[in-house]
One Martini backbone bead per residue (centre of mass of N, CA, C, O) as a GRO file, in nm:
protein
  260
    1MET     BB    1   0.101   0.033   0.015
    2PRO     BB    2   0.066   0.366   0.017
    3LEU     BB    3   0.230   0.682   0.085
    4TYR     BB    4   0.095   0.998   0.140
    5MET     BB    5   0.255   1.313   0.069
    6ILE     BB    6   0.079   1.622   0.150
    7GLY     BB    7   0.047   1.932   0.030
    8LEU     BB    8  -0.175   2.213   0.122
    9GLY     BB    9  -0.065   2.476   0.171
   10LEU     BB   10  -0.181   2.796   0.309
   11ILE     BB   11  -0.474   2.706   0.226
   12PRO     BB   12  -0.737   2.499   0.180
   13GLU     BB   13  -0.780   2.587  -0.132
   14ASN     BB   14  -0.478   2.476  -0.224
   15VAL     BB   15  -0.549   2.207  -0.263
   16SER     BB   16  -0.520   1.969  -0.471
   17ILE     BB   17  -0.687   1.756  -0.666
   18LYS     BB   18  -0.502   1.515  -0.610
   19GLY     BB   19  -0.483   1.542  -0.304
   20LYS     BB   20  -0.789   1.512  -0.241
   21ARG     BB   21  -0.826   1.235  -0.375
   22LEU     BB   22  -0.627   1.082  -0.184
   23ILE     BB   23  -0.764   1.148   0.081
   24CYS     BB   24  -1.041   1.018   0.012
   25ALA     BB   25  -0.887   0.722  -0.039
   26SER     BB   26  -0.816   0.700   0.253
   27ASP     BB   27  -0.793   0.530   0.567
   28ASN     BB   28  -0.555   0.724   0.674
   29VAL     BB   29  -0.520   1.053   0.843
   30PHE     BB   30  -0.252   1.280   0.875
   31ILE     BB   31  -0.165   1.583   1.068
   32GLU     BB   32   0.064   1.809   1.082
   33SER     BB   33   0.103   2.006   1.412
   34TYR     BB   34   0.416   2.173   1.448
   35THR     BB   35   0.516   2.385   1.193
   36SER     BB   36   0.213   2.484   1.106
   37VAL     BB   37  -0.031   2.714   0.965
   38PHE     BB   38  -0.286   2.854   0.847
   39SER     BB   39  -0.354   3.166   0.717
   40GLU     BB   40  -0.644   3.048   0.645
   41GLY     BB   41  -0.846   2.871   0.810
   42ARG     BB   42  -0.946   2.518   0.853
   43ILE     BB   43  -0.925   2.183   0.880
   44SER     BB   44  -1.235   2.126   0.893
   45GLN     BB   45  -1.291   2.197   0.598
   46LEU     BB   46  -1.138   1.951   0.478
   47GLU     BB   47  -1.280   1.727   0.628
   48GLU     BB   48  -1.559   1.782   0.510
   49GLU     BB   49  -1.483   1.753   0.205
   50CYS     BB   50  -1.352   1.449   0.253
   51GLY     BB   51  -1.482   1.276   0.486
   52LYS     BB   52  -1.260   1.318   0.725
   53ARG     BB   53  -1.053   1.225   1.000
   54PHE     BB   54  -0.792   1.381   1.139
   55GLN     BB   55  -0.476   1.297   1.272
   56PRO     BB   56  -0.283   1.422   1.491
   57CYS     BB   57   0.077   1.509   1.443
   58GLU     BB   58   0.335   1.490   1.625
   59ARG     BB   59   0.672   1.480   1.639
   60GLU     BB   60   0.697   1.205   1.778
   61LEU     BB   61   0.536   1.042   1.564
   62ALA     BB   62   0.705   1.131   1.305
   63GLU     BB   63   0.972   1.020   1.436
   64GLN     BB   64   1.004   0.812   1.685
   65GLU     BB   65   0.691   0.686   1.592
   66SER     BB   66   0.675   0.611   1.273
   67GLY     BB   67   0.597   0.305   1.282
   68LYS     BB   68   0.287   0.347   1.296
   69ILE     BB   69   0.258   0.454   1.007
   70ILE     BB   70   0.405   0.229   0.856
   71SER     BB   71   0.223  -0.003   0.946
   72LEU     BB   72  -0.035   0.109   0.811
   73ALA     BB   73   0.096   0.128   0.514
   74LYS     BB   74   0.111  -0.191   0.474
   75ARG     BB   75  -0.241  -0.217   0.493
   76SER     BB   76  -0.287   0.090   0.399
   77LYS     BB   77  -0.410   0.399   0.322
   78VAL     BB   78  -0.184   0.681   0.365
   79SER     BB   79  -0.199   1.016   0.493
   80PHE     BB   80   0.038   1.293   0.497
   81LEU     BB   81  -0.008   1.614   0.623
   82VAL     BB   82   0.104   1.946   0.500
   83ILE     BB   83   0.157   2.255   0.567
   84GLY     BB   84   0.235   2.340   0.261
   85ASP     BB   85   0.521   2.164   0.219
   86VAL     BB   86   0.660   1.865   0.268
   87PHE     BB   87   0.991   1.984   0.257
   88SER     BB   88   1.017   2.242   0.443
   89ALA     BB   89   1.071   2.022   0.659
   90THR     BB   90   1.311   1.795   0.761
   91THR     BB   91   1.134   1.602   0.938
   92HIS     BB   92   0.994   1.455   0.684
   93SER     BB   93   1.233   1.284   0.581
   94SER     BB   94   1.221   1.056   0.792
   95LEU     BB   95   0.957   0.929   0.690
   96PHE     BB   96   1.044   0.875   0.403
   97LEU     BB   97   1.287   0.691   0.469
   98GLU     BB   98   1.137   0.479   0.637
   99ALA     BB   99   0.956   0.385   0.405
  100LYS     BB  100   1.178   0.298   0.210
  101ARG     BB  101   1.307   0.086   0.405
  102SER     BB  102   1.006  -0.064   0.401
  103SER     BB  103   0.904  -0.080   0.100
  104ILE     BB  104   0.735   0.184   0.056
  105GLU     BB  105   0.530   0.359  -0.122
  106VAL     BB  106   0.587   0.704  -0.232
  107LYS     BB  107   0.370   0.989  -0.256
  108VAL     BB  108   0.429   1.321  -0.377
  109ILE     BB  109   0.259   1.637  -0.299
  110ASN     BB  110   0.301   1.944  -0.389
  111ASN     BB  111   0.346   2.289  -0.260
  112ALA     BB  112   0.308   2.574  -0.116
  113SER     BB  113   0.518   2.804   0.071
  114VAL     BB  114   0.680   3.039   0.257
  115LEU     BB  115   0.950   3.006   0.087
  116THR     BB  116   0.785   3.127  -0.175
  117ALA     BB  117   0.575   3.350  -0.084
  118VAL     BB  118   0.797   3.581  -0.026
  119GLY     BB  119   0.810   3.685  -0.326
  120ILE     BB  120   0.590   3.922  -0.293
  121THR     BB  121   0.803   4.135  -0.184
  122GLY     BB  122   1.060   4.117  -0.418
  123LEU     BB  123   1.244   3.922  -0.316
  124SER     BB  124   1.488   3.721  -0.406
  125LEU     BB  125   1.507   3.378  -0.384
  126TYR     BB  126   1.819   3.357  -0.463
  127LYS     BB  127   1.896   3.556  -0.190
  128PHE     BB  128   1.848   3.332   0.012
  129GLY     BB  129   1.932   3.196   0.287
  130ALA     BB  130   1.918   3.059   0.566
  131THR     BB  131   1.682   2.953   0.769
  132ALA     BB  132   1.524   3.088   1.063
  133SER     BB  133   1.444   3.042   1.411
  134ILE     BB  134   1.217   3.181   1.657
  135ALA     BB  135   1.219   3.140   1.997
  136TYR     BB  136   1.101   3.107   2.296
  137PRO     BB  137   1.202   3.188   2.587
  138GLU     BB  138   1.345   2.991   2.851
  139PRO     BB  139   1.446   2.843   3.111
  140GLY     BB  140   1.766   2.778   2.990
  141PHE     BB  141   1.640   2.903   2.698
  142PHE     BB  142   1.849   3.100   2.453
  143PRO     BB  143   1.893   3.095   2.143
  144SER     BB  144   2.152   3.218   1.898
  145SER     BB  145   2.106   3.111   1.601
  146PRO     BB  146   1.962   3.353   1.454
  147TYR     BB  147   2.196   3.552   1.486
  148TYR     BB  148   2.419   3.377   1.331
  149MET     BB  149   2.262   3.347   1.071
  150LEU     BB  150   2.248   3.640   1.000
  151GLU     BB  151   2.552   3.692   0.989
  152LYS     BB  152   2.608   3.490   0.759
  153ASN     BB  153   2.417   3.610   0.544
  154LEU     BB  154   2.522   3.900   0.531
  155ALA     BB  155   2.817   3.820   0.451
  156ALA     BB  156   2.684   3.682   0.175
  157GLY     BB  157   2.436   3.862   0.068
  158MET     BB  158   2.179   3.758   0.232
  159HIS     BB  159   1.874   3.674   0.308
  160THR     BB  160   1.644   3.658   0.602
  161LEU     BB  161   1.436   3.407   0.726
  162PHE     BB  162   1.188   3.416   0.983
  163LEU     BB  163   1.059   3.182   1.187
  164LEU     BB  164   0.789   3.146   1.407
  165ASP     BB  165   0.673   3.043   1.686
  166ILE     BB  166   0.491   2.733   1.765
  167LYS     BB  167   0.209   2.643   1.995
  168GLN     BB  168  -0.048   2.444   1.943
  169ASP     BB  169  -0.146   2.339   2.226
  170ARG     BB  170  -0.175   2.672   2.311
  171GLU     BB  171  -0.221   2.876   2.087
  172ILE     BB  172   0.077   2.991   2.010
  173TYR     BB  173   0.185   3.288   1.824
  174MET     BB  174   0.424   3.457   1.699
  175SER     BB  175   0.510   3.781   1.669
  176ILE     BB  176   0.678   4.041   1.543
  177LYS     BB  177   0.711   4.190   1.804
  178ASP     BB  178   0.844   3.953   1.957
  179ALA     BB  179   1.079   3.905   1.757
  180VAL     BB  180   1.215   4.177   1.786
  181GLY     BB  181   1.264   4.158   2.092
  182ILE     BB  182   1.448   3.907   2.075
  183LEU     BB  183   1.667   4.023   1.888
  184LEU     BB  184   1.747   4.255   2.085
  185LYS     BB  185   1.835   4.065   2.313
  186LEU     BB  186   2.056   3.924   2.148
  187GLU     BB  187   2.223   4.174   2.109
  188ALA     BB  188   2.277   4.223   2.411
  189LYS     BB  189   2.415   3.943   2.447
  190GLU     BB  190   2.633   3.948   2.197
  191GLY     BB  191   2.747   4.239   2.088
  192LYS     BB  192   2.783   4.293   1.737
  193ARG     BB  193   2.608   4.506   1.592
  194LEU     BB  194   2.368   4.367   1.406
  195ILE     BB  195   2.120   4.489   1.571
  196ALA     BB  196   1.863   4.738   1.498
  197LYS     BB  197   1.591   4.953   1.492
  198ASP     BB  198   1.701   5.091   1.201
  199MET     BB  199   1.671   4.841   1.050
  200LEU     BB  200   1.575   4.676   0.776
  201ALA     BB  201   1.243   4.525   0.715
  202VAL     BB  202   1.010   4.241   0.684
  203GLY     BB  203   0.662   4.196   0.725
  204CYS     BB  204   0.450   3.899   0.761
  205ALA     BB  205   0.096   3.803   0.698
  206ARG     BB  206  -0.086   3.560   0.574
  207LEU     BB  207   0.023   3.411   0.344
  208GLY     BB  208  -0.209   3.359   0.067
  209ALA     BB  209  -0.417   3.544   0.168
  210GLU     BB  210  -0.647   3.793   0.142
  211SER     BB  211  -0.527   3.919   0.435
  212GLN     BB  212  -0.258   3.996   0.373
  213ALA     BB  213   0.052   4.128   0.527
  214ILE     BB  214   0.282   4.400   0.433
  215ALA     BB  215   0.595   4.538   0.572
  216PHE     BB  216   0.826   4.821   0.526
  217GLY     BB  217   1.101   4.879   0.759
  218LYS     BB  218   1.183   4.935   1.056
  219LEU     BB  219   1.200   4.749   1.328
  220GLY     BB  220   1.056   4.957   1.511
  221GLU     BB  221   0.806   4.979   1.323
  222LEU     BB  222   0.725   4.676   1.318
  223GLU     BB  223   0.676   4.653   1.625
  224GLU     BB  224   0.412   4.865   1.592
  225PHE     BB  225   0.272   4.710   1.383
  226ASP     BB  226  -0.043   4.599   1.254
  227PHE     BB  227  -0.081   4.258   1.140
  228GLY     BB  228  -0.253   4.079   1.300
  229GLU     BB  229  -0.304   3.781   1.235
  230LYS     BB  230  -0.194   3.477   1.224
  231PRO     BB  231   0.083   3.419   1.065
  232HIS     BB  232   0.428   3.509   1.106
  233CYS     BB  233   0.703   3.690   0.947
  234LEU     BB  234   1.065   3.759   0.902
  235ILE     BB  235   1.276   4.002   0.720
  236ILE     BB  236   1.631   4.036   0.651
  237PRO     BB  237   1.796   4.220   0.439
  238SER     BB  238   2.016   4.282   0.218
  239ALA     BB  239   2.130   4.390  -0.043
  240LEU     BB  240   1.967   4.586  -0.291
  241HIS     BB  241   1.798   4.579  -0.563
  242PHE     BB  242   1.621   4.798  -0.751
  243MET     BB  243   1.376   4.607  -0.780
  244GLU     BB  244   1.341   4.548  -0.481
  245GLU     BB  245   1.295   4.840  -0.394
  246GLU     BB  246   1.041   4.890  -0.561
  247MET     BB  247   0.868   4.669  -0.433
  248LEU     BB  248   0.900   4.759  -0.131
  249SER     BB  249   0.762   5.040  -0.164
  250LEU     BB  250   0.468   4.921  -0.161
  251TYR     BB  251   0.524   4.847   0.175
  252SER     BB  252   0.567   5.110   0.305
  253ILE     BB  253   0.519   5.269   0.598
  254GLU     BB  254   0.563   5.558   0.510
  255ALA     BB  255   0.349   5.546   0.282
  256LYS     BB  256   0.110   5.466   0.458
  257ASN     BB  257   0.119   5.720   0.645
  258SER     BB  258   0.083   5.937   0.410
  259GLN     BB  259  -0.222   5.827   0.345
  260LEU     BB  260  -0.372   5.918   0.623
   0.00000   0.00000   0.00000
């Protein structure tokens, strides 16, 4: 029996015709619930359309206990759903490899993800360096990895996309305001004069949805800008091409304020 790994895109309406057909034909459907959320809409919409009840899949099940999914795929049709694209998160590769090792046929249905949707900002996708994640600090846990990833990307003349922390079990989604505050705290901690409130950045919210919001300005301005509902992401660009500058001017906070 095959294992279907299906990218759902950024909103429920983005699921492909093929993807929906395979979901409807599946005996068991798992939805990865720890790396992303829809920009707009809910999983329940898709469940109703497909006539299926999706089983939430936490990281532990997808990685350490993937054998449960593999075992089901040996005797039934199983779909593993991912918001965005299947391989936007490296964690999904482990399930793919485990299935291959078990001689299970795997069919992958790709879709759009935040990694490509940020192209709407006008920033060239070819100029993005490694993506970094900003996590909520906790007692004894305040990782500096996003700070040093930014340093590496800037040195190479590359843009940096920051994905913001999601805690699905508590329905907590980091805002751009929170992310800017954490980056400034990292600057105070590391002290390399890499991040300042007057550096230019791009904030994005609900990419791919009708209500998407994009704003370009200084970090301090983005910190105060009302982006509305989550999910949010943040981009710190490197040196800009004139075409990128022209595109970003469409989202300028300064321009938005002058129109008020």
